[in-house]
LUMNU-350707 format. One record per residue: x, y, z of N, C-alpha, C in turn. Coordinates in nm, 3 decimals. Atoms other than C-alpha are relative to their C-alpha. Example, Ala and Ser with C-alpha at 12.3 -4.5 7.8 and 13.67 -1.06 7.14 Angstrom:
2
0.089 / -0.119 / 0.000 / 1.230 / -0.450 / 0.780 / 0.090 / 0.120 / 0.000
-0.082 / -0.119 / -0.006 / 1.367 / -0.106 / 0.714 / -0.077 / 0.109 / 0.073
//
This chain:
250
-0.029 / 0.116 / -0.081 / 1.097 / 3.291 / -0.936 / -0.012 / -0.128 / -0.083
0.003 / 0.129 / 0.069 / 1.181 / 2.946 / -1.075 / -0.047 / -0.109 / 0.098
0.063 / 0.100 / -0.083 / 0.968 / 2.666 / -0.935 / 0.005 / -0.137 / -0.069
-0.005 / 0.137 / 0.046 / 1.048 / 2.297 / -0.990 / -0.105 / -0.077 / 0.068
0.110 / 0.079 / -0.060 / 0.753 / 2.063 / -0.938 / 0.028 / -0.147 / -0.023
-0.021 / 0.141 / 0.011 / 0.794 / 1.694 / -0.870 / -0.106 / -0.075 / 0.081
0.092 / 0.082 / -0.085 / 0.604 / 1.406 / -0.699 / 0.052 / -0.142 / 0.014
-0.034 / 0.145 / 0.003 / 0.613 / 1.033 / -0.627 / -0.106 / -0.085 / -0.063
0.108 / 0.073 / 0.066 / 0.289 / 0.938 / -0.805 / 0.021 / -0.017 / -0.146
-0.030 / 0.011 / 0.142 / 0.441 / 0.981 / -1.147 / -0.041 / 0.125 / -0.077
0.019 / -0.123 / 0.074 / 0.446 / 1.252 / -1.410 / -0.142 / 0.019 / -0.054
0.135 / -0.010 / 0.058 / 0.094 / 1.174 / -1.536 / -0.106 / 0.015 / 0.108
0.096 / -0.012 / -0.107 / -0.073 / 1.213 / -1.196 / -0.076 / 0.134 / -0.011
0.075 / -0.126 / 0.002 / -0.356 / 1.470 / -1.193 / 0.042 / 0.097 / 0.109
-0.043 / -0.088 / -0.110 / -0.214 / 1.604 / -0.866 / 0.113 / 0.089 / -0.039
-0.114 / -0.085 / 0.038 / 0.108 / 1.725 / -1.019 / -0.039 / 0.105 / -0.100
0.048 / -0.103 / 0.097 / -0.074 / 1.900 / -1.304 / -0.070 / 0.112 / 0.076
0.073 / -0.098 / -0.075 / -0.302 / 2.072 / -1.055 / 0.099 / 0.096 / 0.075
-0.102 / -0.082 / -0.074 / -0.002 / 2.191 / -0.846 / 0.077 / 0.090 / -0.093
-0.077 / -0.083 / 0.095 / 0.191 / 2.312 / -1.149 / -0.085 / 0.117 / -0.051
0.090 / -0.105 / 0.048 / -0.111 / 2.510 / -1.270 / -0.015 / 0.109 / 0.101
0.007 / -0.103 / -0.103 / -0.143 / 2.686 / -0.938 / 0.132 / 0.071 / 0.018
-0.134 / -0.060 / -0.020 / 0.233 / 2.739 / -0.902 / 0.036 / 0.097 / -0.107
-0.033 / -0.093 / 0.110 / 0.243 / 2.913 / -1.240 / -0.042 / 0.141 / 0.029
0.039 / -0.136 / -0.041 / 0.073 / 3.209 / -1.072 / 0.113 / 0.073 / 0.070
-0.105 / -0.057 / -0.084 / 0.390 / 3.261 / -0.867 / 0.137 / 0.005 / -0.068
-0.126 / -0.004 / 0.066 / 0.667 / 3.207 / -1.117 / 0.004 / -0.092 / -0.118
-0.028 / 0.086 / 0.113 / 0.821 / 3.010 / -1.399 / 0.005 / -0.147 / 0.052
0.017 / 0.134 / -0.052 / 0.734 / 2.639 / -1.356 / 0.048 / -0.106 / -0.098
-0.037 / 0.118 / 0.076 / 0.887 / 2.314 / -1.479 / -0.029 / -0.126 / 0.082
0.026 / 0.129 / -0.063 / 0.773 / 1.960 / -1.394 / 0.113 / -0.092 / -0.036
-0.095 / 0.113 / 0.021 / 1.040 / 1.692 / -1.345 / -0.043 / -0.106 / 0.100
0.061 / 0.101 / -0.089 / 0.881 / 1.374 / -1.208 / 0.031 / -0.140 / -0.047
-0.025 / 0.140 / 0.040 / 0.921 / 0.995 / -1.207 / -0.092 / -0.044 / -0.113
0.084 / 0.050 / 0.110 / 0.797 / 0.809 / -1.514 / -0.101 / -0.101 / 0.047
0.099 / 0.096 / -0.061 / 0.618 / 0.555 / -1.287 / -0.014 / 0.039 / 0.146
0.023 / -0.030 / -0.142 / 0.481 / 0.563 / -0.936 / 0.116 / -0.043 / 0.086
-0.113 / 0.028 / -0.091 / 0.750 / 0.577 / -0.668 / -0.042 / 0.026 / 0.145
0.049 / -0.024 / -0.136 / 0.536 / 0.595 / -0.352 / 0.088 / -0.074 / 0.102
-0.081 / 0.056 / -0.109 / 0.728 / 0.529 / -0.027 / 0.145 / -0.024 / -0.039
-0.139 / 0.017 / 0.037 / 1.059 / 0.557 / -0.207 / 0.095 / 0.073 / 0.096
-0.079 / -0.072 / -0.100 / 1.177 / 0.781 / 0.074 / 0.109 / 0.083 / -0.065
-0.105 / -0.090 / 0.046 / 1.509 / 0.963 / 0.030 / 0.098 / -0.070 / -0.095
-0.094 / 0.079 / 0.082 / 1.660 / 0.705 / -0.210 / 0.044 / 0.081 / -0.124
-0.058 / -0.057 / 0.115 / 1.889 / 0.821 / -0.487 / 0.055 / -0.119 / -0.083
-0.044 / 0.109 / 0.085 / 1.970 / 0.596 / -0.787 / 0.148 / 0.011 / -0.024
-0.146 / -0.005 / 0.015 / 2.342 / 0.511 / -0.777 / 0.056 / -0.122 / -0.076
-0.050 / 0.122 / 0.060 / 2.365 / 0.168 / -0.941 / -0.016 / -0.004 / -0.154
0.019 / -0.009 / 0.145 / 2.269 / 0.277 / -1.296 / -0.020 / 0.146 / -0.037
0.025 / -0.137 / 0.045 / 2.242 / 0.596 / -1.505 / -0.149 / 0.023 / -0.009
0.138 / -0.041 / 0.017 / 1.914 / 0.787 / -1.520 / -0.013 / 0.092 / -0.122
0.016 / -0.088 / 0.111 / 1.767 / 0.980 / -1.808 / -0.132 / 0.077 / 0.018
0.128 / -0.071 / 0.000 / 1.493 / 1.235 / -1.865 / -0.046 / 0.028 / -0.140
0.057 / -0.018 / 0.131 / 1.259 / 1.283 / -2.156 / -0.112 / 0.103 / 0.008
0.108 / -0.102 / 0.008 / 1.035 / 1.572 / -2.258 / -0.132 / -0.072 / -0.010
0.128 / 0.067 / -0.011 / 0.676 / 1.481 / -2.181 / -0.114 / 0.097 / -0.035
0.112 / -0.087 / 0.042 / 0.359 / 1.616 / -2.335 / -0.109 / 0.004 / 0.103
0.110 / -0.029 / -0.093 / 0.135 / 1.762 / -2.066 / -0.059 / 0.131 / -0.043
0.061 / -0.122 / 0.057 / -0.114 / 2.022 / -2.191 / 0.031 / 0.124 / 0.080
-0.027 / -0.131 / -0.059 / 0.009 / 2.372 / -2.121 / 0.114 / 0.002 / 0.101
-0.099 / 0.012 / -0.102 / 0.299 / 2.254 / -1.904 / 0.135 / -0.040 / -0.059
-0.139 / 0.039 / 0.035 / 0.680 / 2.226 / -1.939 / 0.035 / -0.117 / 0.089
-0.011 / 0.117 / -0.083 / 0.730 / 1.869 / -1.824 / 0.102 / -0.099 / -0.055
-0.097 / 0.102 / 0.029 / 0.998 / 1.597 / -1.814 / -0.025 / -0.120 / 0.089
0.012 / 0.121 / -0.084 / 0.987 / 1.238 / -1.691 / 0.133 / -0.066 / 0.015
-0.132 / 0.055 / -0.040 / 1.278 / 1.059 / -1.520 / -0.022 / -0.146 / 0.042
0.007 / 0.139 / -0.043 / 1.336 / 0.684 / -1.479 / 0.074 / -0.018 / 0.131
-0.064 / 0.003 / -0.130 / 1.422 / 0.731 / -1.116 / -0.098 / 0.042 / 0.109
0.075 / -0.033 / -0.122 / 1.307 / 0.845 / -0.771 / -0.030 / 0.147 / 0.004
0.019 / -0.142 / -0.016 / 1.173 / 1.180 / -0.656 / 0.125 / 0.076 / 0.029
-0.131 / -0.060 / -0.029 / 1.520 / 1.255 / -0.521 / 0.080 / 0.016 / -0.126
-0.070 / -0.012 / 0.130 / 1.667 / 1.182 / -0.864 / -0.056 / 0.115 / -0.078
0.064 / -0.107 / 0.075 / 1.417 / 1.418 / -1.020 / 0.044 / 0.136 / 0.043
-0.041 / -0.131 / -0.051 / 1.514 / 1.703 / -0.795 / 0.150 / 0.024 / -0.031
-0.142 / -0.015 / 0.034 / 1.888 / 1.636 / -0.843 / 0.014 / 0.039 / -0.149
-0.010 / -0.025 / 0.144 / 1.844 / 1.629 / -1.221 / -0.059 / 0.136 / -0.037
0.072 / -0.123 / 0.032 / 1.595 / 1.914 / -1.233 / 0.075 / 0.127 / 0.037
-0.072 / -0.118 / -0.044 / 1.802 / 2.157 / -1.033 / 0.138 / 0.013 / -0.065
-0.126 / -0.006 / 0.073 / 2.115 / 2.068 / -1.229 / -0.019 / 0.047 / -0.143
0.019 / -0.032 / 0.139 / 1.975 / 2.096 / -1.580 / -0.087 / 0.122 / -0.019
0.078 / -0.126 / 0.002 / 1.748 / 2.391 / -1.499 / 0.058 / 0.091 / 0.110
-0.077 / -0.077 / -0.100 / 1.967 / 2.646 / -1.321 / -0.088 / 0.103 / 0.072
0.061 / -0.109 / -0.080 / 1.870 / 2.890 / -1.048 / -0.144 / -0.032 / 0.041
0.132 / 0.035 / -0.057 / 1.569 / 2.696 / -0.915 / -0.007 / 0.061 / 0.141
0.018 / -0.064 / -0.133 / 1.436 / 2.886 / -0.612 / -0.068 / -0.091 / 0.096
0.077 / 0.081 / -0.092 / 1.190 / 2.640 / -0.467 / -0.047 / -0.128 / -0.075
0.056 / 0.124 / 0.053 / 1.079 / 2.278 / -0.518 / -0.130 / -0.033 / 0.068
0.130 / 0.042 / -0.050 / 0.714 / 2.183 / -0.478 / -0.018 / -0.147 / -0.033
0.016 / 0.145 / 0.025 / 0.634 / 1.813 / -0.437 / -0.144 / -0.040 / 0.028
0.139 / 0.039 / -0.019 / 0.281 / 1.677 / -0.487 / -0.083 / 0.039 / -0.123
0.080 / 0.029 / -0.123 / -0.009 / 1.708 / -0.472 / -0.014 / -0.152 / 0.004
0.000 / 0.147 / -0.014 / 0.019 / 1.353 / -0.343 / -0.147 / -0.053 / 0.010
0.130 / 0.068 / -0.006 / -0.274 / 1.112 / -0.384 / -0.008 / -0.079 / 0.134
0.001 / 0.057 / -0.134 / -0.307 / 1.047 / -0.009 / 0.083 / 0.089 / 0.095
-0.068 / -0.085 / -0.101 / -0.193 / 1.218 / 0.313 / 0.136 / -0.054 / 0.030
-0.131 / 0.038 / -0.052 / 0.161 / 1.214 / 0.447 / 0.012 / 0.062 / 0.141
0.010 / -0.047 / -0.140 / 0.117 / 1.244 / 0.826 / 0.078 / -0.091 / 0.091
-0.060 / 0.081 / -0.103 / 0.294 / 1.128 / 1.134 / 0.126 / -0.075 / -0.045
-0.118 / 0.081 / 0.032 / 0.538 / 0.842 / 1.077 / 0.023 / -0.011 / -0.148
-0.018 / -0.002 / 0.144 / 0.480 / 0.863 / 0.701 / 0.103 / 0.099 / -0.045
-0.103 / -0.098 / 0.034 / 0.715 / 1.160 / 0.706 / 0.137 / -0.069 / -0.024
-0.131 / 0.068 / 0.014 / 1.003 / 0.908 / 0.730 / 0.017 / -0.069 / -0.134
-0.017 / 0.081 / 0.119 / 0.926 / 0.710 / 0.419 / -0.072 / 0.060 / -0.122
0.073 / -0.058 / 0.108 / 0.720 / 0.945 / 0.201 / 0.091 / 0.040 / -0.117
-0.073 / -0.045 / 0.119 / 0.849 / 0.984 / -0.156 / -0.031 / 0.143 / -0.033
0.040 / -0.139 / 0.019 / 0.653 / 1.309 / -0.179 / 0.088 / 0.094 / 0.079
-0.080 / -0.088 / -0.087 / 0.828 / 1.460 / 0.117 / 0.148 / -0.009 / -0.036
-0.140 / 0.013 / 0.040 / 1.161 / 1.325 / -0.011 / 0.038 / 0.098 / -0.108
-0.030 / -0.101 / 0.106 / 1.136 / 1.552 / -0.312 / 0.027 / 0.136 / 0.064
-0.022 / -0.129 / -0.066 / 1.105 / 1.852 / -0.084 / 0.126 / -0.003 / 0.088
-0.123 / 0.009 / -0.083 / 1.379 / 1.727 / 0.152 / 0.123 / 0.005 / -0.088
-0.117 / -0.004 / 0.087 / 1.614 / 1.678 / -0.141 / 0.030 / 0.145 / -0.038
-0.019 / -0.142 / 0.030 / 1.561 / 2.041 / -0.229 / 0.070 / 0.070 / 0.116
-0.064 / -0.060 / -0.117 / 1.649 / 2.147 / 0.126 / 0.145 / -0.044 / 0.014
-0.135 / 0.049 / -0.007 / 1.959 / 1.929 / 0.117 / 0.090 / 0.070 / -0.101
-0.073 / -0.070 / 0.104 / 2.065 / 2.116 / -0.193 / 0.006 / 0.151 / 0.022
0.000 / -0.141 / -0.035 / 2.017 / 2.453 / -0.024 / -0.111 / 0.082 / -0.059
0.117 / -0.068 / 0.056 / 1.686 / 2.533 / -0.185 / -0.120 / -0.029 / 0.092
0.120 / 0.019 / -0.082 / 1.339 / 2.559 / -0.035 / -0.081 / -0.116 / -0.054
0.083 / 0.113 / 0.042 / 1.112 / 2.254 / -0.042 / -0.135 / -0.001 / 0.073
0.136 / 0.006 / -0.060 / 0.736 / 2.229 / 0.016 / -0.069 / -0.125 / -0.057
0.075 / 0.118 / 0.039 / 0.549 / 1.896 / 0.007 / -0.147 / 0.023 / 0.025
0.148 / -0.022 / -0.017 / 0.171 / 1.895 / -0.044 / -0.071 / -0.133 / -0.029
0.071 / 0.128 / 0.009 / -0.066 / 1.600 / 0.006 / -0.147 / 0.019 / 0.035
0.145 / -0.008 / -0.025 / -0.442 / 1.538 / 0.011 / -0.057 / -0.140 / -0.003
0.057 / 0.135 / -0.008 / -0.657 / 1.237 / 0.103 / -0.097 / -0.025 / -0.118
0.099 / 0.036 / 0.098 / -0.876 / 1.051 / -0.137 / -0.141 / 0.035 / 0.047
0.142 / -0.030 / -0.034 / -1.254 / 1.133 / -0.146 / -0.084 / -0.121 / -0.037
0.092 / 0.111 / 0.036 / -1.562 / 0.918 / -0.202 / 0.008 / -0.031 / -0.151
-0.016 / 0.025 / 0.144 / -1.496 / 0.958 / -0.576 / 0.132 / -0.062 / -0.037
-0.134 / 0.056 / 0.029 / -1.146 / 0.822 / -0.544 / 0.111 / 0.098 / 0.031
-0.104 / -0.100 / -0.015 / -0.882 / 1.086 / -0.603 / -0.050 / 0.129 / 0.060
0.041 / -0.130 / -0.055 / -0.886 / 1.426 / -0.428 / -0.068 / 0.086 / -0.109
0.066 / -0.096 / 0.088 / -1.105 / 1.699 / -0.579 / 0.097 / 0.117 / -0.021
-0.107 / -0.100 / 0.015 / -0.816 / 1.905 / -0.715 / -0.053 / 0.139 / -0.038
0.056 / -0.129 / 0.036 / -1.034 / 2.179 / -0.863 / -0.047 / 0.075 / 0.123
0.042 / -0.063 / -0.127 / -1.182 / 2.243 / -0.517 / 0.118 / 0.040 / 0.085
-0.118 / -0.029 / -0.083 / -0.834 / 2.234 / -0.362 / 0.080 / 0.120 / -0.049
-0.089 / -0.101 / 0.057 / -0.673 / 2.483 / -0.597 / -0.001 / 0.135 / 0.073
-0.004 / -0.127 / -0.073 / -0.784 / 2.801 / -0.411 / 0.077 / -0.012 / 0.130
-0.073 / 0.019 / -0.124 / -0.644 / 2.656 / -0.089 / 0.146 / -0.024 / -0.024
-0.141 / 0.016 / 0.034 / -0.323 / 2.548 / -0.254 / 0.060 / 0.137 / -0.029
-0.051 / -0.134 / 0.031 / -0.282 / 2.901 / -0.389 / 0.019 / 0.083 / 0.125
-0.010 / -0.074 / -0.126 / -0.349 / 3.049 / -0.043 / 0.118 / -0.045 / 0.080
-0.114 / 0.053 / -0.079 / -0.095 / 2.820 / 0.125 / 0.132 / 0.040 / -0.066
-0.123 / -0.038 / 0.069 / 0.170 / 2.885 / -0.141 / 0.029 / 0.148 / 0.018
-0.018 / -0.142 / -0.018 / 0.117 / 3.260 / -0.113 / 0.059 / 0.030 / 0.137
-0.048 / -0.021 / -0.136 / 0.175 / 3.237 / 0.263 / 0.142 / -0.052 / 0.014
-0.128 / 0.062 / -0.026 / 0.471 / 2.998 / 0.258 / 0.110 / 0.061 / -0.082
-0.104 / -0.057 / 0.083 / 0.658 / 3.149 / -0.035 / 0.036 / 0.142 / 0.049
-0.028 / -0.136 / -0.054 / 0.637 / 3.486 / 0.147 / 0.082 / -0.006 / 0.131
-0.081 / 0.014 / -0.123 / 0.835 / 3.344 / 0.447 / 0.132 / -0.074 / -0.037
-0.127 / 0.065 / 0.048 / 1.192 / 3.279 / 0.315 / 0.072 / -0.081 / 0.106
-0.070 / 0.076 / -0.106 / 1.304 / 3.147 / 0.656 / -0.044 / -0.145 / 0.003
0.053 / 0.136 / 0.001 / 1.092 / 2.833 / 0.601 / 0.067 / -0.078 / -0.113
-0.073 / 0.069 / 0.108 / 1.326 / 2.599 / 0.412 / -0.064 / -0.134 / -0.034
0.062 / 0.130 / 0.028 / 1.117 / 2.280 / 0.445 / -0.133 / -0.010 / 0.075
0.133 / 0.006 / -0.060 / 0.743 / 2.242 / 0.507 / -0.081 / -0.113 / -0.059
0.089 / 0.110 / 0.040 / 0.502 / 1.948 / 0.494 / -0.143 / 0.047 / 0.018
0.139 / -0.048 / -0.003 / 0.145 / 2.049 / 0.401 / -0.094 / -0.112 / -0.032
0.106 / 0.101 / 0.024 / -0.162 / 1.824 / 0.422 / -0.135 / 0.068 / 0.004
0.138 / -0.056 / 0.012 / -0.514 / 1.912 / 0.317 / -0.100 / -0.105 / 0.050
0.106 / 0.094 / -0.047 / -0.827 / 1.759 / 0.478 / -0.085 / -0.047 / -0.117
0.082 / 0.056 / 0.104 / -1.078 / 1.554 / 0.284 / -0.108 / 0.091 / -0.049
0.109 / -0.094 / 0.036 / -1.349 / 1.822 / 0.289 / 0.049 / 0.141 / 0.002
-0.038 / -0.142 / 0.001 / -1.347 / 2.194 / 0.252 / 0.065 / 0.043 / 0.132
-0.071 / -0.032 / -0.126 / -1.091 / 2.322 / 0.510 / -0.073 / 0.107 / 0.080
0.050 / -0.105 / -0.092 / -1.198 / 2.524 / 0.814 / 0.100 / 0.113 / 0.015
-0.108 / -0.095 / -0.012 / -0.866 / 2.710 / 0.794 / 0.133 / -0.074 / -0.001
-0.133 / 0.059 / -0.004 / -0.496 / 2.648 / 0.837 / 0.058 / 0.001 / 0.145
-0.061 / 0.007 / -0.131 / -0.291 / 2.542 / 1.142 / 0.146 / -0.036 / -0.015
-0.137 / 0.043 / -0.013 / 0.078 / 2.526 / 1.219 / 0.007 / -0.119 / 0.095
0.006 / 0.124 / -0.079 / 0.142 / 2.176 / 1.354 / 0.138 / -0.059 / 0.025
-0.117 / 0.084 / -0.019 / 0.398 / 1.931 / 1.480 / -0.030 / -0.144 / -0.043
0.014 / 0.134 / 0.049 / 0.454 / 1.571 / 1.380 / -0.071 / -0.091 / 0.104
0.064 / 0.099 / -0.087 / 0.221 / 1.306 / 1.525 / 0.093 / -0.120 / 0.012
-0.095 / 0.107 / -0.025 / 0.436 / 1.035 / 1.681 / -0.066 / -0.123 / 0.066
0.071 / 0.118 / -0.051 / 0.187 / 0.758 / 1.747 / 0.084 / -0.128 / -0.032
-0.061 / 0.130 / 0.026 / 0.320 / 0.401 / 1.778 / -0.098 / -0.086 / -0.080
0.080 / 0.083 / 0.085 / 0.196 / 0.137 / 1.538 / 0.024 / -0.143 / 0.028
-0.009 / 0.148 / -0.010 / 0.121 / -0.234 / 1.554 / 0.029 / -0.052 / -0.139
-0.034 / 0.044 / 0.134 / 0.310 / -0.350 / 1.248 / -0.008 / -0.148 / -0.016
0.016 / 0.144 / 0.028 / 0.226 / -0.686 / 1.098 / 0.035 / -0.034 / -0.142
-0.025 / 0.054 / 0.136 / 0.339 / -0.897 / 0.804 / -0.102 / -0.109 / -0.017
0.111 / 0.093 / 0.019 / 0.040 / -1.084 / 0.666 / 0.024 / -0.082 / -0.130
-0.026 / 0.084 / 0.120 / 0.108 / -1.379 / 0.427 / -0.133 / -0.025 / -0.077
0.110 / 0.037 / 0.082 / -0.124 / -1.458 / 0.138 / 0.049 / -0.071 / -0.123
-0.037 / 0.076 / 0.122 / -0.131 / -1.648 / -0.194 / -0.043 / 0.080 / -0.124
0.042 / -0.064 / 0.127 / -0.132 / -1.502 / -0.546 / -0.074 / -0.105 / -0.083
0.074 / 0.093 / 0.082 / -0.337 / -1.663 / -0.828 / 0.078 / -0.126 / -0.047
-0.083 / 0.111 / 0.038 / -0.042 / -1.893 / -0.910 / 0.039 / -0.088 / 0.118
-0.030 / 0.080 / -0.119 / -0.028 / -2.024 / -0.553 / 0.129 / 0.036 / 0.069
-0.124 / -0.038 / -0.060 / 0.289 / -1.842 / -0.468 / -0.027 / 0.091 / 0.122
0.018 / -0.080 / -0.121 / 0.327 / -1.686 / -0.124 / 0.053 / 0.143 / -0.017
-0.047 / -0.138 / -0.008 / 0.346 / -1.310 / -0.094 / -0.044 / 0.060 / 0.131
0.021 / -0.058 / -0.133 / 0.322 / -1.069 / 0.198 / -0.053 / 0.141 / -0.011
0.050 / -0.139 / -0.013 / 0.127 / -0.756 / 0.291 / 0.058 / 0.058 / 0.130
-0.043 / -0.072 / -0.121 / 0.276 / -0.504 / 0.533 / -0.113 / 0.088 / 0.045
0.113 / -0.077 / -0.053 / 0.006 / -0.355 / 0.757 / 0.041 / 0.069 / 0.128
-0.025 / -0.072 / -0.126 / 0.011 / -0.099 / 1.036 / -0.133 / 0.053 / 0.054
0.116 / -0.050 / -0.067 / -0.258 / -0.006 / 1.288 / 0.044 / 0.088 / 0.116
-0.041 / -0.087 / -0.109 / -0.215 / 0.294 / 1.521 / -0.055 / -0.054 / 0.130
0.041 / 0.058 / -0.132 / -0.230 / 0.192 / 1.889 / -0.019 / 0.112 / 0.103
0.015 / -0.113 / -0.089 / -0.252 / 0.540 / 2.043 / -0.091 / 0.107 / -0.060
0.091 / -0.110 / 0.049 / -0.494 / 0.836 / 2.019 / 0.085 / 0.110 / -0.061
-0.067 / -0.110 / 0.064 / -0.404 / 1.135 / 1.808 / 0.020 / 0.115 / 0.100
-0.032 / -0.110 / -0.092 / -0.231 / 1.416 / 2.002 / -0.046 / 0.135 / -0.054
0.042 / -0.134 / 0.038 / -0.379 / 1.764 / 1.991 / 0.119 / 0.082 / -0.045
-0.106 / -0.086 / 0.052 / -0.175 / 2.010 / 1.788 / 0.092 / -0.064 / -0.101
-0.081 / 0.067 / 0.096 / -0.025 / 1.748 / 1.562 / -0.060 / 0.007 / -0.141
0.047 / -0.005 / 0.139 / -0.054 / 1.717 / 1.184 / -0.124 / -0.085 / -0.017
0.115 / 0.088 / 0.013 / -0.293 / 1.422 / 1.211 / -0.126 / 0.059 / 0.067
0.113 / -0.062 / -0.075 / -0.511 / 1.601 / 1.468 / -0.062 / 0.112 / -0.085
0.049 / -0.112 / 0.077 / -0.538 / 1.907 / 1.246 / -0.086 / -0.049 / -0.118
0.077 / 0.058 / 0.111 / -0.658 / 1.695 / 0.949 / -0.133 / -0.057 / 0.050
0.122 / 0.057 / -0.050 / -0.909 / 1.512 / 1.163 / -0.098 / 0.111 / 0.043
0.086 / -0.113 / -0.038 / -1.043 / 1.851 / 1.277 / -0.042 / 0.085 / -0.119
0.042 / -0.070 / 0.120 / -1.080 / 1.970 / 0.918 / 0.085 / 0.118 / -0.039
-0.090 / -0.111 / 0.033 / -0.780 / 2.206 / 0.897 / 0.107 / -0.043 / -0.096
-0.121 / 0.025 / 0.081 / -0.493 / 2.236 / 0.653 / 0.114 / 0.000 / 0.101
-0.115 / 0.011 / -0.091 / -0.180 / 2.116 / 0.840 / 0.124 / 0.052 / -0.074
-0.127 / -0.053 / 0.050 / 0.142 / 2.314 / 0.779 / 0.107 / -0.025 / 0.107
-0.099 / 0.045 / -0.098 / 0.440 / 2.152 / 0.954 / 0.137 / 0.035 / -0.045
-0.140 / -0.031 / 0.034 / 0.786 / 2.314 / 0.939 / 0.088 / -0.115 / 0.046
-0.095 / 0.109 / -0.030 / 1.063 / 2.054 / 0.932 / 0.142 / 0.048 / -0.005
-0.141 / -0.027 / 0.002 / 1.437 / 2.049 / 0.988 / 0.074 / -0.123 / -0.050
-0.082 / 0.113 / 0.043 / 1.707 / 1.836 / 0.831 / 0.082 / -0.065 / 0.111
-0.077 / 0.048 / -0.113 / 1.887 / 1.795 / 1.160 / -0.080 / -0.101 / 0.079
0.069 / 0.103 / -0.070 / 1.781 / 1.462 / 1.309 / 0.055 / -0.022 / 0.143
-0.063 / 0.018 / -0.131 / 1.992 / 1.504 / 1.621 / -0.105 / 0.021 / 0.114
0.081 / -0.015 / -0.121 / 1.807 / 1.447 / 1.951 / 0.084 / 0.085 / 0.099
-0.087 / -0.092 / -0.076 / 1.954 / 1.755 / 2.119 / -0.014 / -0.017 / 0.150
0.019 / 0.022 / -0.145 / 1.802 / 1.683 / 2.460 / 0.080 / -0.117 / 0.045
-0.077 / 0.120 / -0.036 / 1.955 / 1.335 / 2.469 / 0.149 / 0.024 / -0.010
-0.140 / -0.030 / 0.018 / 2.284 / 1.466 / 2.335 / 0.052 / 0.078 / 0.122
-0.042 / -0.076 / -0.116 / 2.302 / 1.717 / 2.620 / 0.009 / -0.089 / 0.124
-0.005 / 0.093 / -0.112 / 2.220 / 1.443 / 2.872 / 0.124 / -0.089 / -0.008
-0.116 / 0.088 / 0.011 / 2.493 / 1.216 / 2.735 / 0.131 / 0.075 / 0.025
-0.123 / -0.080 / -0.024 / 2.748 / 1.498 / 2.740 / 0.018 / 0.027 / 0.149
-0.010 / -0.019 / -0.144 / 2.663 / 1.569 / 3.105 / 0.046 / -0.127 / 0.071
-0.039 / 0.127 / -0.058 / 2.695 / 1.200 / 3.195 / 0.148 / -0.026 / -0.025
-0.138 / 0.022 / 0.032 / 3.029 / 1.182 / 3.018 / 0.091 / 0.092 / 0.081
-0.079 / -0.095 / -0.078 / 3.155 / 1.494 / 3.193 / 0.010 / -0.047 / 0.147
0.005 / 0.048 / -0.137 / 3.044 / 1.348 / 3.529 / 0.088 / -0.122 / 0.019
-0.079 / 0.121 / -0.009 / 3.212 / 1.015 / 3.455 / 0.149 / 0.034 / 0.003
-0.137 / -0.038 / 0.005 / 3.540 / 1.181 / 3.366 / 0.046 / 0.066 / 0.134
-0.031 / -0.066 / -0.127 / 3.527 / 1.393 / 3.684 / 0.010 / -0.102 / 0.111
0.001 / 0.102 / -0.105 / 3.447 / 1.091 / 3.902 / 0.124 / -0.083 / -0.001
-0.115 / 0.095 / 0.007 / 3.734 / 0.879 / 3.774 / 0.130 / 0.072 / -0.028
-0.123 / -0.071 / 0.022 / 3.986 / 1.157 / 3.731 / 0.101 / -0.021 / 0.113
//
């Protein structure tokens, strides 16, 4: 099995090294990741300039850095390294839950794989009191999750989040869809120039069975995703209304 590993924290993130080390138990691994942090880059692809990749020295790992987005990395990695079976994205330095699924650069790497007809798995973990996640403690759980997910070929896209402390187990979840109170907060930089902070505060409680709820309860959240964004219930309603309108005015 050929496993491409990417992220949005950059090629030198300790999270991507930890993921690649665990993934090497399951197949041949290559890292292709951004040369700088690309958090919240979402599904963007660089189209206004050329991109390049360079061999990067990471101890014991086959790694390349790209001057582009996670999506660029997957496009380049799957083109220049043929017959990639699965793309793993992460381990992100911070969770990707609820609405973050829309703008996460980590998840974008996995989604780009799915768009190319390959399997994609995104993995994220929250910071701890020491700062970054304890990747050594996470590795057995990462291995367990990968063993499970790689054994289910029907799962083409999965978003995995680990809790801050030792997990109680794993749960299959759905996306938390809480609403947020978004604000733009102005401030001044040391030169007196105005800049802005974007802030969000959830305004609703976490729903049981969602990804955020699972993390709050101490479980690993595994959320299957689909590329189809169609609201099928509303589509059916609109088609019924249109059929009724045509019948009424026929």
